[in-house]
C-alpha positions as CSV (number, residue, x, y, z in Angstrom):
1,X,33.5,-2.3,-9.9
2,X,34.5,-5.3,-7.8
3,X,34.3,-5.2,-4.0
4,X,33.8,-7.8,-1.3
5,X,30.4,-7.5,0.5
6,X,30.0,-8.4,4.1
7,X,27.8,-11.5,4.6
8,X,24.1,-10.8,5.2
9,X,20.9,-9.8,3.4
10,X,20.8,-6.9,1.0
11,X,17.3,-5.6,0.0
12,X,17.8,-4.0,-3.4
13,X,15.2,-1.8,-5.1
14,X,15.2,-2.1,-8.9
15,X,13.6,0.0,-11.6
16,X,9.8,-0.1,-12.1
17,X,10.3,0.7,-15.8
18,X,13.2,3.0,-16.8
19,X,16.4,1.1,-16.3
20,X,18.2,4.4,-15.8
21,X,16.6,4.5,-12.3
22,X,18.9,1.8,-11.0
23,X,21.1,3.6,-8.5
24,X,24.9,3.2,-8.6
25,X,24.8,1.6,-5.1
26,X,22.2,-0.9,-6.2
27,X,24.3,-1.8,-9.3
28,X,27.3,-2.3,-7.1
29,X,25.5,-4.6,-4.7
30,X,23.9,-6.7,-7.5
31,X,27.3,-7.1,-9.3
32,X,29.1,-8.2,-6.1
33,X,26.5,-10.3,-4.3
34,X,27.2,-14.0,-4.0
35,X,23.7,-14.9,-4.9
36,X,20.6,-12.9,-6.0
37,X,17.2,-14.1,-4.8
38,X,14.6,-13.2,-7.5
39,X,10.9,-13.5,-8.3
40,X,11.5,-14.4,-11.9
41,X,15.0,-15.1,-13.2
42,X,13.9,-14.1,-16.7
43,X,13.1,-10.6,-15.6
44,X,16.2,-10.1,-13.5
45,X,18.4,-11.5,-16.3
46,X,17.2,-8.6,-18.3
47,X,18.5,-6.2,-15.6
48,X,21.9,-8.0,-15.6
49,X,22.1,-7.7,-19.4
50,X,21.6,-4.0,-18.9
51,X,24.5,-4.1,-16.4
52,X,26.6,-6.2,-18.8
53,X,27.2,-9.0,-16.3
54,X,25.9,-12.2,-14.9
55,X,25.4,-13.3,-11.3
56,X,24.1,-16.5,-9.7
57,X,20.3,-16.3,-9.2
58,X,17.9,-18.4,-7.2
59,X,14.1,-18.2,-7.3
60,X,12.3,-16.8,-4.3
61,X,8.6,-16.2,-4.6
62,X,5.2,-17.0,-3.1
63,X,5.2,-20.6,-4.3
64,X,8.6,-21.7,-3.0
65,X,9.4,-19.2,-0.2
66,X,8.7,-21.6,2.7
67,X,11.0,-24.3,1.2
68,X,13.8,-21.9,0.0
69,X,14.0,-19.5,2.9
70,X,15.9,-21.7,5.4
71,X,18.7,-22.3,2.8
72,X,19.0,-18.6,2.0
73,X,19.2,-17.7,5.6
74,X,21.9,-20.3,6.2
75,X,23.9,-18.8,3.3
76,X,23.8,-15.4,4.9
77,X,26.3,-16.5,7.5
78,X,29.1,-16.5,5.0
79,X,27.7,-14.9,1.8
80,X,26.1,-11.7,0.6
81,X,22.5,-12.5,-0.5
82,X,20.7,-9.8,-2.5
83,X,16.9,-9.8,-2.6
84,X,15.1,-8.2,-5.6
85,X,11.5,-8.2,-6.8
86,X,10.6,-8.1,-10.5
87,X,10.3,-4.3,-10.2
88,X,10.4,-1.8,-7.5
89,X,11.1,-2.2,-3.8
90,X,11.1,-5.8,-2.4
91,X,8.7,-6.5,0.5
92,X,6.1,-4.1,-0.9
93,X,3.2,-6.4,-1.7
94,X,5.4,-9.5,-1.8
95,X,6.6,-12.2,0.8
96,X,10.1,-10.7,1.5
97,X,9.4,-9.6,5.0
98,X,9.6,-13.2,6.2
99,X,13.1,-13.5,4.9
100,X,14.1,-10.3,6.7
101,X,12.5,-11.5,9.9
102,X,14.3,-14.9,9.8
103,X,17.6,-13.2,8.8
104,X,17.4,-11.0,11.8
105,X,16.4,-13.9,14.1
106,X,19.5,-15.7,12.9
107,X,21.7,-12.7,13.8
108,X,22.6,-11.7,10.2
109,X,23.1,-8.2,9.0
110,X,20.2,-6.7,7.0
111,X,20.9,-3.8,4.7
112,X,18.5,-1.8,2.5
113,X,19.3,-0.2,-0.8
114,X,16.3,2.1,-1.4
115,X,15.0,3.1,-4.8
116,X,11.9,3.0,-7.0
117,X,8.5,2.1,-5.6
118,X,5.3,2.3,-7.8
119,X,3.1,3.3,-4.9
120,X,5.2,6.2,-3.8
121,X,5.8,7.3,-7.4
122,X,2.0,7.3,-8.1
123,X,1.5,9.5,-5.0
124,X,3.8,12.1,-6.4
125,X,1.8,12.1,-9.7
126,X,-1.7,12.1,-8.3
127,X,-2.0,15.6,-6.9
128,X,-3.7,14.2,-3.8
129,X,-2.8,14.8,-0.1
130,X,0.5,13.0,0.8
131,X,0.9,13.9,4.5
132,X,-0.9,10.7,5.5
133,X,-1.4,7.7,3.2
134,X,-2.3,4.0,3.6
135,X,-1.0,1.4,1.2
136,X,-3.5,-1.4,0.6
137,X,-1.8,-3.5,-2.0
138,X,-4.2,-5.5,-4.2
139,X,-7.9,-5.7,-3.3
140,X,-9.4,-9.2,-3.1
141,X,-10.8,-10.4,-6.4
142,X,-14.1,-11.7,-5.0
143,X,-16.9,-9.1,-4.7
144,X,-17.8,-9.7,-1.1
145,X,-14.3,-9.8,0.2
146,X,-13.4,-6.7,-1.8
147,X,-16.4,-4.8,-0.4
148,X,-15.4,-5.8,3.2
149,X,-11.8,-4.7,2.6
150,X,-13.0,-1.3,1.3
151,X,-15.4,-0.9,4.3
152,X,-12.6,-1.4,6.7
153,X,-10.8,1.7,5.5
154,X,-13.8,3.9,4.6
155,X,-13.3,6.1,7.6
156,X,-9.5,6.3,7.5
157,X,-8.5,9.9,7.1
158,X,-5.7,9.3,4.7
159,X,-5.1,9.0,1.0
160,X,-5.4,5.3,0.0
161,X,-3.1,3.5,-2.4
162,X,-4.0,0.3,-4.3
163,X,-2.3,-1.8,-6.9
164,X,-4.6,-3.2,-9.6
165,X,-4.5,-5.1,-12.9
166,X,-6.1,-3.8,-16.2
167,X,-8.9,-6.4,-16.5
168,X,-10.1,-5.7,-12.9
169,X,-9.6,-1.9,-12.9
170,X,-13.2,-0.7,-13.8
171,X,-14.9,-3.1,-11.3
172,X,-12.4,-2.1,-8.6
173,X,-13.0,1.6,-9.2
174,X,-16.8,1.0,-9.1
175,X,-16.5,-0.9,-5.8
176,X,-14.4,1.9,-4.4
177,X,-17.0,4.5,-5.4
178,X,-19.7,2.4,-3.8
179,X,-17.8,1.8,-0.6
180,X,-16.0,5.1,-0.1
181,X,-18.3,7.6,-1.9
182,X,-17.4,9.3,-5.2
183,X,-14.1,10.6,-4.1
184,X,-11.4,12.2,-6.2
185,X,-8.9,9.7,-7.4
186,X,-6.1,9.0,-9.9
187,X,-5.1,6.0,-12.0
188,X,-1.4,5.9,-12.7
189,X,0.2,3.3,-15.0
190,X,3.5,2.6,-16.9
191,X,5.3,4.9,-14.4
192,X,8.7,5.9,-15.7
193,X,8.1,4.2,-19.0
194,X,7.5,5.8,-22.5
195,X,3.7,5.7,-22.2
196,X,3.5,6.9,-18.5
197,X,0.0,8.1,-17.8
198,X,-1.8,9.5,-14.8
199,X,-5.6,10.1,-15.2
200,X,-7.5,12.0,-12.6
201,X,-11.2,12.3,-11.8
202,X,-13.9,11.0,-9.5
203,X,-14.0,7.3,-8.9
204,X,-17.3,7.0,-10.9
205,X,-15.8,8.9,-13.8
206,X,-12.7,6.7,-13.8
207,X,-14.7,3.5,-13.6
208,X,-16.8,4.6,-16.6
209,X,-13.6,5.6,-18.5
210,X,-12.2,2.1,-18.2
211,X,-15.5,0.2,-18.5
212,X,-14.7,-1.2,-21.9
213,X,-11.3,-2.6,-20.9
214,X,-8.5,-1.6,-18.6
215,X,-5.2,-0.4,-19.8
216,X,-2.1,-2.5,-20.1
217,X,0.8,-2.3,-17.7
218,X,1.3,-1.9,-14.0
219,X,-1.5,0.2,-12.4
220,X,-1.7,2.2,-9.2
221,X,-5.0,3.6,-8.0
222,X,-4.8,6.6,-5.5
223,X,-7.9,7.7,-3.7
224,X,-8.4,11.0,-1.8
225,X,-9.2,10.9,1.9
226,X,-12.8,11.4,3.0
227,X,-14.0,15.0,3.2
228,X,-14.8,16.7,6.4
229,X,-18.0,15.4,8.0
230,X,-20.8,18.0,8.3
231,X,-21.2,19.1,11.9
232,X,-23.9,17.3,13.8
233,X,-27.2,19.3,14.0
234,X,-29.3,19.8,17.2
235,X,-31.7,17.2,15.9
236,X,-28.8,14.7,15.5
237,X,-27.6,15.4,19.0
238,X,-31.1,15.0,20.5
239,X,-31.7,11.7,18.7
240,X,-28.3,10.4,19.8
241,X,-29.0,11.5,23.4
242,X,-32.5,10.0,23.4
243,X,-31.0,6.7,22.4
244,X,-28.1,6.8,24.8
245,X,-30.4,7.7,27.7
246,X,-32.3,4.5,27.2
247,X,-29.3,2.6,28.5
248,X,-27.0,5.0,30.3
249,X,-27.1,7.5,33.1
250,X,-27.2,11.2,32.1
251,X,-23.5,11.8,32.6
252,X,-22.3,8.8,30.7
253,X,-24.9,9.4,27.9
254,X,-23.6,12.9,27.5
255,X,-20.0,11.7,27.4
256,X,-20.7,9.0,24.8
257,X,-22.5,11.4,22.5
258,X,-19.9,14.1,22.9
259,X,-17.2,11.7,21.8
260,X,-19.2,10.3,18.9
261,X,-20.4,13.6,17.5
262,X,-17.5,15.8,18.5
263,X,-19.8,18.1,20.5
264,X,-19.4,19.9,23.9
265,X,-20.0,17.5,26.8
266,X,-21.3,20.1,29.2
267,X,-23.9,21.4,26.7
268,X,-25.0,17.9,26.0
269,X,-25.3,17.1,29.7
270,X,-27.5,20.2,30.2
271,X,-29.6,19.1,27.2
272,X,-29.9,15.6,28.5
273,X,-31.1,16.9,31.9
274,X,-33.8,18.9,30.1
275,X,-34.9,15.8,28.2
276,X,-35.0,13.8,31.4
277,X,-37.2,16.5,32.9
278,X,-34.7,17.4,35.5
């Protein structure tokens, strides 16, 4: 099908494995764009072979984005520029958001053509809560930075989604178990492909499973949210009040501890008065 596209930026999601997942609308946009900005022209050329067509492509990735972006934005004034990643939805764990930002700043139309996304697909396979989730992308490769990144989200009451590579998988799972506790998790890989797999278990179990070498292919790790914290005991409340009373008046101490431990402020105030001897 040949049609004339309005000038602007078209964000096109492409298959993460099975080429049958390319939507008819995505196909139409790619076949009629004036130029397609790609991560790797060899990968996207395979997609065009599937479509039985060729289109002009220009590289746009981490290493050249700053230099290439102004030219792409200028072209959007008169041409339809399609943006694709090697697989899945552009902007998810790649630099595309800067192109969108600059296109909008220049007054160009920005259109999204939604479709496959590995993180979302893994969530549907994992059997973990999906009402709230946090996408974390790739964890840092260095041990300290990775531990710090995990610590930042340890208390977030949401399912966590990470991208990972095979060689780093076991170490990443072990670090997650250490930083988050031994939560339920899933490792999904080769999603939509012939050897699609989703393995579930605790973080420590999964780390041990992949200790002798991670699997090949694109990997998504999904981690359950933290369990409900045990209610604070009377001893916990007394200890917290005793500490707070060393630096705060009774009323403020009771309010602080009530907020921190999720307890009744009036009861804590009464207890604090007892502890103060009043």
